[in-house]
ZAMARGU-4260 file (C-alpha; in steps of 0.2 Angstrom, whole numbers, plus 5000, padded with zeros to 4 digits):
<rodrens>
0) 5262/5030/5765 | 5260/5011/5767 | 5271/5002/5779 | 5280/4994/5765 | 5283/5011/5757
5) 5289/5018/5773 | 5302/5004/5776 | 5309/5006/5758 | 5310/5025/5761 | 5319/5022/5778
10) 5331/5010/5770 | 5336/5022/5757 | 5339/5036/5770 | 5350/5024/5780 | 5360/5019/5765
15) 5362/5037/5760 | 5368/5042/5777 | 5379/5027/5778 | 5388/5031/5762 | 5390/5049/5768
20) 5399/5043/5783 | 5411/5033/5771 | 5405/5016/5779 | 5403/4999/5770 | 5388/4989/5775
25) 5400/4977/5785 | 5408/4991/5794 | 5391/4999/5798 | 5385/4982/5804 | 5399/4981/5816
30) 5396/4998/5824 | 5378/4992/5826 | 5383/4975/5833 | 5372/4967/5819 | 5376/4956/5804
35) 5380/4963/5786 | 5364/4953/5780 | 5353/4963/5793 | 5360/4980/5786 | 5357/4974/5768
40) 5339/4969/5771 | 5335/4985/5781 | 5342/4996/5767 | 5332/4986/5754 | 5317/4989/5764
45) 5313/4970/5766 | 5317/4970/5785 | 5308/4981/5797 | 5316/4990/5812 | 5302/4987/5825
50) 5310/4994/5840 | 5314/5013/5844 | 5329/5008/5853 | 5336/5000/5837 | 5332/5015/5827
55) 5340/5027/5840 | 5356/5016/5838 | 5356/5018/5819 | 5353/5037/5821 | 5367/5038/5833
60) 5380/5029/5822 | 5374/5039/5807 | 5375/5055/5817 | 5357/5061/5812 | 5342/5065/5822
65) 5330/5050/5825 | 5316/5062/5818 | 5325/5062/5801 | 5324/5043/5800 | 5306/5043/5807
70) 5297/5059/5806 | 5283/5053/5816 | 5293/5049/5831 | 5294/5063/5844 | 5310/5056/5851
75) 5328/5063/5849 | 5342/5051/5852 | 5355/5055/5865 | 5373/5049/5866 | 5381/5045/5882
80) 5399/5052/5882 | 5412/5054/5894 | 5410/5071/5902 | 5423/5084/5897 | 5433/5094/5911
85) 5423/5109/5916 | 5406/5103/5910 | 5398/5100/5927 | 5405/5116/5934 | 5398/5126/5920
90) 5381/5118/5923 | 5382/5122/5941 | 5386/5140/5937 | 5370/5141/5927 | 5360/5132/5940
95) 5365/5145/5954 | 5352/5159/5957 | 5365/5173/5954 | 5353/5185/5948 | 5341/5183/5963
100) 5356/5185/5975 | 5361/5200/5966 | 5343/5208/5967 | 5341/5204/5986 | 5359/5207/5991
105) 5370/5223/5992 | 5380/5227/5977 | 5396/5236/5977 | 5401/5249/5964 | 5406/5239/5949
110) 5424/5239/5942 | 5420/5240/5924 | 5437/5239/5917 | 5441/5223/5927 | 5425/5215/5922
115) 5429/5219/5904 | 5446/5211/5906 | 5437/5196/5914 | 5425/5194/5899 | 5440/5195/5887
120) 5449/5182/5897 | 5434/5171/5896 | 5434/5172/5877 | 5452/5168/5876 | 5450/5153/5886
125) 5435/5147/5875 | 5444/5149/5859 | 5459/5139/5867 | 5447/5126/5872 | 5453/5128/5890
130) 5436/5123/5898 | 5442/5119/5915 | 5450/5136/5918 | 5435/5144/5910 | 5423/5136/5922
135) 5434/5142/5936 | 5434/5160/5930 | 5415/5160/5927 | 5412/5154/5944 | 5418/5171/5950
140) 5413/5182/5935 | 5395/5177/5933 | 5390/5183/5951 | 5401/5198/5949 | 5392/5203/5933
145) 5375/5199/5938 | 5378/5210/5954 | 5386/5224/5944 | 5371/5226/5932 | 5360/5230/5947
150) 5373/5243/5953 | 5377/5253/5938 | 5379/5272/5942 | 5371/5278/5926 | 5360/5271/5912
155) 5375/5271/5900 | 5386/5261/5912 | 5371/5248/5915 | 5370/5246/5897 | 5388/5242/5895
160) 5387/5230/5910 | 5373/5221/5902 | 5383/5220/5886 | 5397/5212/5896 | 5385/5200/5904
165) 5378/5195/5887 | 5395/5192/5880 | 5400/5182/5895 | 5385/5170/5893 | 5390/5168/5875
170) 5407/5161/5881 | 5398/5149/5892 | 5386/5144/5878 | 5401/5141/5866 | 5410/5130/5878
175) 5395/5120/5882 | 5391/5117/5864 | 5408/5111/5860 | 5407/5099/5875 | 5391/5092/5868
180) 5380/5100/5882 | 5366/5108/5871 | 5353/5109/5884 | 5364/5119/5896 | 5371/5129/5881
185) 5353/5134/5877 | 5351/5141/5894 | 5366/5151/5893 | 5361/5158/5876 | 5344/5163/5882
190) 5351/5173/5896 | 5363/5181/5884 | 5348/5187/5873 | 5339/5194/5888 | 5354/5203/5894
195) 5357/5210/5876 | 5339/5216/5876 | 5342/5225/5893 | 5356/5234/5884 | 5345/5239/5870
200) 5358/5231/5858 | 5350/5223/5843 | 5367/5217/5835 | 5371/5208/5852 | 5354/5200/5852
205) 5357/5194/5834 | 5374/5187/5840 | 5364/5177/5853 | 5354/5170/5839 | 5370/5165/5830
210) 5375/5156/5846 | 5358/5148/5847 | 5360/5141/5829 | 5376/5133/5834 | 5368/5125/5849
215) 5353/5118/5838 | 5366/5111/5825 | 5375/5103/5839 | 5359/5095/5846 | 5354/5090/5828
220) 5339/5101/5827 | 5343/5107/5810 | 5326/5114/5805 | 5327/5125/5821 | 5345/5130/5817
225) 5339/5136/5799 | 5325/5145/5806 | 5334/5155/5820 | 5349/5159/5809 | 5338/5164/5794
230) 5326/5175/5803 | 5340/5184/5812 | 5350/5186/5796 | 5335/5193/5787 | 5331/5205/5801
235) 5349/5212/5799 | 5347/5215/5780 | 5342/5234/5782 | 5357/5238/5794 | 5369/5228/5782
240) 5363/5237/5767 | 5366/5253/5775 | 5384/5248/5776 | 5386/5246/5795 | 5401/5234/5795
245) 5396/5225/5811 | 5379/5221/5804 | 5387/5215/5787 | 5399/5203/5797 | 5385/5197/5808
250) 5373/5194/5794 | 5387/5184/5785 | 5391/5173/5801 | 5372/5169/5802 | 5371/5165/5784
255) 5385/5153/5786 | 5375/5144/5799 | 5360/5144/5787 | 5372/5135/5775 | 5377/5122/5788
260) 5359/5119/5793 | 5354/5116/5775 | 5369/5105/5772 | 5364/5094/5787 | 5346/5093/5780
265) 5354/5087/5763 | 5347/5103/5754 | 5362/5105/5743 | 5355/5120/5732 | 5350/5130/5747
270) 5367/5127/5756 | 5378/5132/5741 | 5366/5147/5738 | 5369/5153/5756 | 5388/5150/5754
275) 5387/5161/5739 | 5379/5175/5748 | 5391/5173/5763 | 5405/5175/5751 | 5398/5191/5744
280) 5396/5198/5762 | 5414/5193/5766 | 5421/5203/5751 | 5412/5218/5759 | 5421/5216/5775
285) 5438/5214/5768 | 5451/5203/5776 | 5439/5198/5790 | 5432/5204/5806 | 5429/5197/5824
290) 5413/5206/5829 | 5405/5197/5843 | 5418/5183/5841 | 5411/5177/5825 | 5428/5177/5815
295) 5418/5181/5799 | 5428/5184/5783 | 5434/5176/5767 | 5444/5162/5776 | 5430/5157/5788
300) 5418/5156/5772 | 5431/5145/5764 | 5431/5134/5780 | 5412/5133/5779 | 5413/5128/5761
305) 5423/5112/5767 | 5411/5109/5781 | 5395/5110/5770 | 5403/5099/5757 | 5407/5086/5770
310) 5389/5086/5777 | 5383/5084/5759 | 5394/5069/5757 | 5405/5078/5743 | 5421/5073/5750
315) 5431/5077/5734 | 5424/5094/5734 | 5428/5096/5752 | 5446/5091/5750 | 5449/5102/5735
320) 5442/5117/5744 | 5452/5113/5760 | 5468/5112/5749 | 5466/5131/5746 | 5463/5136/5764
325) 5475/5143/5776 | 5466/5144/5793 | 5481/5149/5803 | 5475/5167/5805 | 5459/5161/5814
330) 5457/5155/5832 | 5463/5138/5838 | 5445/5134/5840 | 5441/5137/5822 | 5457/5129/5816
335) 5452/5113/5826 | 5434/5113/5819 | 5442/5114/5801 | 5453/5099/5806 | 5438/5089/5811
340) 5430/5093/5795 | 5445/5088/5785 | 5446/5071/5795 | 5428/5068/5790 | 5431/5071/5772
345) 5446/5059/5772 | 5435/5046/5781 | 5422/5047/5768 | 5436/5043/5755 | 5442/5029/5766
350) 5459/5038/5767 | 5462/5032/5785 | 5480/5038/5787 | 5476/5056/5781 | 5461/5056/5793
355) 5472/5051/5807 | 5484/5064/5803 | 5470/5078/5803 | 5464/5072/5820 | 5482/5072/5827
360) 5483/5090/5822 | 5467/5094/5830 | 5473/5086/5846 | 5489/5096/5845 | 5480/5112/5841
365) 5466/5110/5854 | 5468/5095/5865 | 5453/5099/5876 | 5441/5101/5861 | 5448/5085/5854
370) 5443/5075/5870 | 5427/5084/5872 | 5419/5083/5855 | 5407/5068/5853 | 5410/5069/5834
375) 5429/5066/5836 | 5425/5050/5846 | 5413/5044/5833 | 5426/5048/5819 | 5440/5038/5828
380) 5427/5023/5830 | 5424/5024/5812 | 5442/5024/5808 | 5445/5009/5819 | 5431/5000/5811
385) 5439/5003/5793 | 5456/4997/5799 | 5460/4979/5799 | 5477/4983/5806 | 5475/5000/5815
390) 5491/5010/5815 | 5500/5014/5832 | 5494/5032/5830 | 5476/5027/5828 | 5477/5015/5842
395) 5484/5030/5853 | 5469/5041/5848 | 5457/5027/5852 | 5465/5023/5869 | 5464/5042/5874
400) 5446/5043/5869 | 5441/5026/5877 | 5437/5019/5860 | 5438/5000/5859 | 5441/4990/5843
405) 5426/4985/5834 | 5425/4968/5826 | 5413/4966/5812 | 5402/4950/5809 | 5398/4942/5793
</rodrens>
């Protein structure tokens, strides 16, 4: 591809993603601190982006990987965000040599019921978005479980303890992913998969791959997300076909991750095909299940239909699908994710007041996730850019997230 052809192809990609975000050229220019003429010239391929820092800023505003705009650039953009409560403490939990201490120290006989209650509590805090309390809990629970796995009285008890250890690391990964900490979340998932293998539990290992796909999507590694979720879902086919309900539900949850990854890659046919399969699997599990905290069922499939449509820029499709969804039976975390997707769809349609209402509901449902999610801050920034006279409600959201009014230049 010649330089001129590359610039034109890059310009088309930028224009497509800008429209997906629901931004005009003037609004996009304001977010980049550039002129509208500069954006027009870049999108038409007559102006070259000659610095990687500029391309990184474009990718950041468009919420796409730098690699998608410039495949030959082995650089992934990062966005500096205010740190969410609990993030640094969870990173420290993962950075402490708990397993080494457990091997070299003396281990007391484990209290398995108490440890099980602790893991259940960790999941409750994660679904509530209460990351500060989760960090405090895991500071004690991680070393206890690491020690307990070395002190199990029998093979059966050790397997149960490793299952609890894996589930506990899943909670840590889920929280870190929600807080925009993909590197630390990846470490937690890796430890969960190792623990699940020690427990000889293939479904729990697959649940780890489900968590890993979420981490990859959050880090904008969409190809890797598609690979890990797809390979794990395929590996579960035989168990699912034999009617094992946990395998059916887990395969369905992984298939939804495949759909999300395909949507982020703008592969509409593949995304909707994965959704079709997930819907069939959901029909097999009935009203829904929560194996491995995946919350898989018909309602979650419907929520993912909204998310995929938003990622593909089909705001009308997303809003029609959302109108038929009642997410109240799912966890607050899942309800908040749905609210964010709803806000994205309204933003794409430039329905600022409706988008603000959706975000206010997210804040009411899960205030810590509202403040922690980088996507929410970007949405509020977009809405402020679209609003010549922002409403008091939008100003309040912007103030809470530290978003300053963006003035566009001609």
